[in-house]
LOLOKE-242129 format. One record per atom (N, C-alpha, C): z, y, x. Coordinates in steps of 0.2 Angstrom, whole numbers, padded with zeros to 4 digits, always signed. Each point is the difference from the previous one (the first is absolute). Layout:
! LOLOKE-242129
ZYX ...
//
This chain:
! LOLOKE-242129
+0306+0169-0068 -0002+0002+0006 +0006+0002+0004 +0000-0002+0006 +0005+0002+0005 +0000+0007+0001 +0006+0003+0000 +0000+0007+0001 -0002+0002+0007 +0000-0004+0005 -0002+0002+0007 -0007+0001+0000 -0003+0005-0001 -0007+0002+0000 -0002+0003+0006 -0005-0002+0003 -0002+0003+0007 -0007+0003-0001 -0001+0005+0004 -0007+0003+0000 -0004-0002+0006 +0003-0002+0005 -0003-0002+0006 -0001-0008+0000 -0005-0002-0004 -0001-0007-0001 -0006-0002+0004 +0000-0007+0001 -0006-0003+0004 -0004-0004-0005 -0006-0002+0003 -0005-0004-0004 -0003+0003-0006 -0001+0007+0000 -0004+0003-0006 +0005+0002-0005 +0006-0001+0000 +0005+0002-0005 +0001+0008+0000 +0000+0003-0005 +0001+0007-0001 +0008+0001+0000 +0003-0004-0004 +0007-0001-0001 +0002-0007+0000 +0006-0001+0003 +0003-0007+0000 +0007+0000+0000 +0003-0007+0000 +0007-0001+0000 +0001-0006+0004 +0006-0001+0003 +0001-0006+0004 +0000-0006-0004 +0002+0001-0006 +0001-0006-0005 -0006-0002-0003 -0004+0005-0003 -0006-0002-0004 -0007+0001+0004 +0000+0002+0006 -0006+0002+0004 -0003+0006-0002 -0007+0000-0001 -0003+0006-0002 +0001+0001-0008 +0001+0007-0001 +0001+0002-0007 -0006+0004-0002 -0004+0003+0004 -0006+0003-0002 -0005+0000+0007 -0006+0000-0002 -0005+0000+0006 -0004+0006+0001 -0002+0000+0006 -0005+0006+0002 -0006+0000-0004 -0004+0005+0000 -0006+0001-0004 -0005-0006+0001 -0003-0002-0005 -0005-0006+0000 +0002-0007+0001 +0007+0000+0002 +0003-0007+0001 +0002-0003-0007 +0000-0006+0000 +0003-0004-0006 +0007-0002+0001 +0004+0001-0005 +0007-0002+0000 +0000-0007-0004 +0004-0005+0004 +0000-0007-0003 +0007-0002+0002 +0003-0004-0005 +0007-0003+0001 -0001-0007+0002 +0003-0002+0006 -0001-0007+0003 +0007-0003-0001 +0000-0006-0003 +0007-0004-0001 +0002-0003+0006 +0006+0001+0002 +0003-0004+0006 +0006-0003-0002 +0000-0006-0002 +0006-0003-0003 +0001+0003-0007 +0006+0002-0001 +0002+0003-0006 -0001+0008+0000 -0002+0002+0005 -0001+0008+0001 -0008+0001+0000 -0002+0006-0003 -0006+0003+0001 +0000+0006+0005 -0005+0000+0004 -0001+0005+0005 -0007+0004-0001 +0000+0006+0000 -0006+0004-0001 -0003+0001+0006 -0007-0001+0000 -0004+0001+0006 -0006+0004-0002 -0003+0004+0005 -0006+0004-0001 -0006-0003+0003 -0005-0001-0003 -0006-0004+0003 -0007+0004-0002 -0005-0001+0004 -0006+0004-0001 -0004-0004-0005 +0001-0006-0002 -0003-0004-0005 +0005-0005-0003 -0001-0002-0006 +0005-0005-0003 -0002-0007+0002 +0006-0004+0001 -0001-0007+0003 -0003-0004-0006 -0002-0006+0002 -0003-0005-0004 +0005-0002-0006 -0003+0000-0006 +0005-0001-0006 +0002+0007-0003 -0002+0005+0003 +0002+0007-0003 -0006+0004-0001 +0000+0005-0004 -0005+0005-0001 +0003+0007+0000 -0004+0005+0002 +0002+0006+0001 -0001+0005-0005 +0004+0004-0002 -0001+0006-0005 +0003+0006+0003 -0004+0005+0000 +0001+0007+0002 +0003+0005-0005 +0005+0003+0001 +0003+0005-0004 +0001+0006+0003 +0000+0006-0003 +0001+0006+0003 +0006+0001+0005 +0005-0004-0002 +0006+0001+0005 +0001-0006+0004 -0003-0006-0001 +0001-0006+0004 -0006-0005-0001 -0001-0004+0005 -0005-0005-0001 +0004-0007+0001 -0001-0004-0005 +0004-0006-0001 -0004-0006+0000 +0003-0006+0003 -0003-0006-0001 +0004-0004-0005 -0004-0003-0004 +0003-0005-0006 -0003-0007+0001 +0004-0005-0002 -0002-0007+0001 -0005-0001-0006 -0005-0005+0003 -0005-0003-0005 +0003-0005-0004 -0004-0002-0005 +0003-0006-0004 +0002-0006+0004 +0003-0004-0003 +0003-0006+0003 -0006-0005+0002 -0005+0000-0004 -0006-0005+0002 -0005+0004+0004 +0001+0006+0002 -0005+0004+0004 +0002+0001+0007 -0004-0002+0005 +0001+0001+0007 -0001+0007+0002 -0005+0003-0002 -0002+0007+0002 -0003+0003-0007 +0002+0007-0001 -0003+0003-0006 -0002+0007+0002 -0004+0003-0005 -0001+0007+0000 +0004+0004-0004 +0002-0003-0006 +0005+0003-0004 +0004-0006-0002 +0005+0001-0004 +0004-0005-0003 -0004-0005-0004 -0005+0003-0004 -0004-0004-0005 -0006-0002+0003 -0002+0002+0006 -0006-0002+0003 +0001-0004+0007 -0001-0006+0000 +0002-0004+0006 -0007-0001+0004 +0001+0000+0007 -0006-0001+0004 +0000-0006+0004 +0005-0004+0000 +0001-0006+0003 +0006-0004-0003 -0002-0006-0002 +0006-0004-0004 +0003-0005+0005 +0006-0002-0002 +0004-0004+0004 -0003-0007-0001 +0003-0005+0004 -0003-0007-0001 +0001-0003-0006 -0005-0003-0003 +0000-0004-0006 -0003+0005-0006 -0002+0006+0001 -0002+0005-0005 -0007+0002+0003 -0005+0001-0005 -0007+0002+0001 +0000+0007-0003 -0003+0005+0004 -0001+0007-0001 -0006+0001-0005 +0001+0003-0005 -0006+0002-0005 +0002+0007-0003 -0005+0005+0001 +0001+0006-0003 +0007+0003+0001 +0002+0000+0007 +0007+0003+0001 +0006-0004-0002 -0001-0006-0003 +0005-0004-0003 +0001-0007+0004 +0005-0003+0001 +0001-0006+0003 +0001-0005-0006 -0004-0005+0000 +0000-0005-0005 +0001-0007+0003 +0003-0005-0004 +0001-0007+0002 -0007-0003-0001 -0004+0002-0005 -0006-0004-0002 -0005+0006-0002 -0006-0002+0003 -0005+0005-0002 -0003+0000-0007 -0002+0005-0003 -0003+0001-0007 -0006-0005+0000 -0002-0001-0006 -0006-0004-0002 -0006+0004+0003 -0005-0004+0003 -0006+0003+0003 +0001+0002+0007 +0006-0001+0003 +0001+0002+0007 +0003-0007+0003 +0000+0000+0007 +0003-0005+0003 +0004+0002+0006 +0005-0004+0002 +0005+0002+0005 -0003-0001+0007 +0000+0005+0004 -0003-0001+0007 +0006+0000+0004 +0001-0007+0003 +0006-0001+0004 +0000+0003+0007 -0006+0003+0002 +0000+0003+0006 +0002+0007+0000 -0002+0004-0005 +0002+0007-0001 +0006+0000-0005 +0001-0005-0003 +0006+0000-0005 -0002+0006-0006 -0006-0001-0002 -0002+0005-0005 -0004-0004-0006 +0000+0003-0006 -0005-0003-0005 -0006+0003+0001 -0005-0004+0001 -0007+0002+0001 -0005-0003-0006 -0006+0003-0001 -0005-0002-0004 -0002-0007+0002 -0002-0004-0005 -0003-0006+0002 -0007+0001+0002 -0002-0003+0005 -0007+0001+0003 -0004-0007-0001 -0006+0000-0004 -0004-0006+0000 -0005+0000+0005 -0003-0006+0001 -0005-0001+0005 -0006+0003-0002 -0004+0003+0004 -0007+0003-0001 -0004-0003+0005 -0007-0001-0002 -0005-0003+0004 -0006+0004-0001 -0004+0000+0005 -0007+0003+0000 -0005-0004-0004 -0006+0003-0001 -0005-0004-0004 -0002-0006+0004 -0003-0005-0003 -0003-0005+0003 -0006+0002+0004 -0001-0003+0006 -0006+0001+0004 -0006-0004-0003 -0006+0001+0002 -0006-0004-0002 +0001-0007+0002 -0003-0004-0003 +0000-0007+0001 -0004-0001+0007 +0003-0005+0004 -0003-0001+0007 -0006-0005-0001 -0004+0000+0005 -0006-0005+0000 +0003-0007-0002 -0005-0004-0003 +0002-0007-0002 +0000-0004+0007 +0006-0003+0001 +0000-0004+0006 +0003-0007-0001 -0001-0004+0005 +0003-0007+0000 +0002-0002+0007 +0006-0001+0002 +0002-0002+0006 -0002+0005+0005 +0000+0007-0002 -0001+0005+0005 -0008+0001+0000 -0004-0003-0003 -0007+0001+0000 -0003+0002-0006 -0006+0004+0000 -0003+0003-0006 -0007-0004-0001 -0001-0006+0003 -0006-0003-0001 +0001-0008+0000 -0004-0004-0002 +0000-0007+0001 +0004-0003-0005 +0001+0003-0006 +0004-0003-0006 -0002+0004-0006 +0002-0003-0006 -0002+0003-0006 +0006+0003-0004 +0006-0003+0001 +0006+0002-0004 +0005+0002+0006 +0002+0006-0001 +0005+0003+0005 +0006+0004-0004 +0003+0004+0004 +0005+0005-0003 -0001+0007+0003 +0002+0005-0005 +0000+0007+0002 +0007+0003-0001 +0001+0005+0004 +0007+0002+0000 +0000+0008-0001 +0005+0002-0003 +0001+0008-0001 +0008+0001+0001 +0002+0006+0003 +0006+0001+0002 +0002+0007-0003 +0007+0002+0000 +0002+0006-0002 +0007+0002+0005 +0002+0006+0001 +0005+0002+0004 +0006+0002-0005 +0006-0001+0003 +0006+0003-0003 +0001+0007+0002 +0000+0004-0005 +0001+0007+0001 +0007+0002-0001 +0004-0003-0004 +0007+0002-0001 +0004-0007-0001 +0005-0001+0005 +0004-0006+0000 +0005+0001-0006 +0002-0005-0003 +0005+0001-0006 +0007+0001+0003 +0005+0003-0004 +0007+0000+0001 +0003-0007-0002 +0007+0000+0001 +0003-0007-0002 -0001-0002-0007 +0000+0004-0005 -0001-0002-0007 -0007+0002-0002 -0005+0002+0004 -0007+0001-0002 -0004-0006-0001 -0005+0001-0003 -0005-0005-0001 -0003-0003+0007 +0000-0006+0001 -0002-0003+0007 -0008+0001+0000 -0002+0000+0006 -0008+0001+0001 -0004-0006-0002 -0005+0001-0003 -0005-0006-0001 -0003-0002+0006 -0004-0005-0001 -0004-0003+0006 -0005+0005+0002 -0001+0000+0007 -0005+0005+0003 -0006-0003+0002 -0001-0006-0001 -0006-0004+0001 -0002-0004-0006 -0007+0000-0001 -0002-0004-0006 -0007-0003+0003 -0001-0007-0003 -0005-0004+0002 -0004-0003-0006 -0006-0001+0001 -0004-0003-0006 -0006-0004+0003 -0002-0005-0004 -0006-0004+0002 -0006+0004-0001 -0005-0002+0004 -0006+0004+0000 -0006-0005+0002 -0006+0002-0002 -0006-0004+0001 -0005+0004+0004 -0003-0003+0005 -0005+0003+0004 -0006-0004+0000 -0006+0003+0002 -0006-0003+0001 +0000-0004+0006 +0000-0007+0000 +0001-0004+0006 -0006+0002+0005 +0002+0001+0006 -0004+0001+0006 +0003-0002+0006 -0005-0002+0005 +0002-0002+0006 +0003+0005+0004 +0005-0002+0004 +0003+0005+0005 -0004+0001+0006 -0001+0006+0002 -0003+0002+0006 +0005+0000+0005 +0000-0005+0005 +0006+0000+0005 -0001+0006+0004 +0006+0003+0002 +0000+0006+0004 -0003-0002+0007 -0004+0004+0002 -0004-0001+0006 -0004-0006+0001 -0002-0003-0006 -0005-0006+0000 -0006+0002+0003 -0003+0006-0003 -0007+0002+0002 +0000+0001+0008 +0005+0004+0002 +0001+0001+0007 +0000-0006+0004 +0004-0005-0002 +0001-0007+0004 -0007-0003-0001 -0003+0000-0005 -0007-0004-0001 -0005+0003+0005 +0000+0007+0001 -0004+0003+0005 +0002-0002+0007 +0006+0000+0001 +0002-0001+0007 -0001-0008+0001 +0001-0004-0005 -0002-0007+0002 -0008-0001+0001 -0003+0004-0004 -0008-0001+0000 -0002+0003+0007 +0003+0005+0002 -0002+0003+0007 +0002-0005+0005 +0006-0003+0000 +0002-0005+0005 -0005-0006+0000 -0002-0002-0006 -0004-0006-0001 -0007+0002+0003 -0003+0006-0001 -0006+0002+0003 +0000+0001+0007 +0006+0003+0003 +0001+0000+0007 +0000-0007+0003 +0003-0005-0004 +0001-0006+0003 -0007-0004+0000 -0004+0001-0006 -0007-0003+0000 -0004+0003+0006 +0001+0007+0000 -0004+0003+0006 +0002-0002+0007 +0006-0001+0001 +0002-0003+0006 -0002-0007+0001 +0000-0004-0005 -0003-0007+0000 -0007+0000+0002 -0004+0004-0004 -0007+0000+0002 -0001+0003+0007 +0004+0005+0002 -0001+0002+0007 +0001-0005+0005 +0006-0004-0001 +0001-0005+0004 -0005-0006+0001 -0003-0001-0006 -0005-0005-0001 -0006+0002+0004 -0002+0007-0001 -0006+0002+0004 +0001+0000+0007 +0006+0002+0002 +0002+0000+0007 -0001-0007+0003 +0003-0005-0004 -0001-0007+0002 -0007-0002+0001 -0004+0002-0005 -0007-0002+0000 -0004+0003+0006 +0002+0007+0001 -0004+0003+0006 +0003-0003+0007 +0006-0002+0000 +0003-0003+0006 -0004-0007+0001 +0000-0004-0006 -0004-0007+0001 -0007+0001+0002 -0004+0005-0003 -0007+0001+0002 +0000+0002+0007 +0004+0004+0003 +0000+0002+0007 +0002-0006+0004 +0004-0004-0002 +0002-0006+0004 -0006-0005+0001 -0003-0001-0006 -0006-0004+0000 -0006+0003+0004 -0001+0006+0000 -0005+0003+0004 +0002-0001+0007 +0006+0002+0002 +0002-0001+0007 -0001-0007+0003 +0002-0005-0005 -0001-0007+0002 -0007-0002+0001 -0004+0003-0004 -0008-0002+0001 -0002+0003+0006 +0002+0006+0002 -0002+0003+0006 +0002-0004+0006 +0006-0002+0000 +0003-0004+0005 -0004-0007+0001 -0001-0003-0006 -0004-0006+0001 -0007+0001+0003 -0003+0005-0002 -0007+0002+0003 +0000+0001+0007 +0006+0003+0003 +0000+0001+0007 +0001-0006+0004 +0004-0005-0003 +0002-0006+0004 -0006-0006-0001 -0004+0000-0005 -0006-0005+0000 -0005+0002+0004 -0004-0005+0004 -0006+0001+0004 -0006+0002-0004 -0004+0004+0003 -0006+0002-0003 -0005-0005+0000 -0003-0001-0006 -0006-0006-0001 -0006+0003+0003 -0004-0005+0004 -0006+0002+0002 -0005+0000-0005 -0005+0004+0000 -0005+0001-0005 -0005-0006+0001 -0002-0003-0006 -0004-0005+0000 -0008+0002+0001 -0004-0004+0004 -0007+0002+0001 -0004+0000-0006 -0005+0004+0000 -0004+0001-0005 -0005-0006+0000 +0000-0005-0005 -0005-0005+0000 -0007+0002-0001 -0001+0005-0003 -0007+0002-0001 -0003+0002+0007 +0004+0003+0004 -0003+0003+0006 -0001-0006+0005 +0004-0006+0000 -0001-0006+0004 -0006-0003-0002 -0002+0000-0006 -0005-0004-0003 -0007+0004+0000 +0000+0006+0004 -0006+0004+0000 -0005-0004+0004 -0007+0001-0001 -0005-0004+0004 -0001+0004+0007 -0002-0004+0004 +0000+0002+0007 -0008+0002+0002 -0001+0006+0002 -0006+0002+0002 -0003-0003+0006 -0005-0005+0000 -0003-0003+0006 -0006+0002+0002 -0002+0006-0002 -0007+0003+0002 +0000+0001+0007 +0006+0002+0003 +0000+0001+0007 +0000-0006+0004 
//
């Protein structure tokens, strides 16, 4: 330590020197040595920098370096984040995860292998063929299940979520949608058409009869009246000659 020790230091130092920087820190601050070229300079910080962990002592709080493969640590033997190429497991940095675990390249941790999980099968659907449930004897019915847990990279893959099988139904004719309504509508239109046709025919008949009647009346008006023929019996009556 350089003998030139000062009490009026800056940056949280309790004591310092021009050559070594901080020699001691104010209460609750951590003392750490930073290397600058071939020289180490003491600084006082409120928390330890990355790659260091803090230890509190009665007379001084110090920052010490983590292990070489550890990026951040809680203590020297307990890492919280590993450097590139290592996977964190139980506070240690490993190049390869233990058996039963897999490497998570996103978090750079060794995690448990997760297998796929699915729900129970649904009931079988109605027997259908080409989207219809009638008009056939042999068709297909389907059931499904959902994926509850997706697998991890080394986990068992998910099985099929849809299952189909052949089925047999009692053959029956399809009732077309709206057929009854269309039949009633067509029947009503046909009835209205027949009624309209009968009405037109009756109207034509009445018009023809009226026209014939008018024509007869006109003929009667234009023809001369016939004279009444004399009564032959009256002409042949005997003449009274008594007078």
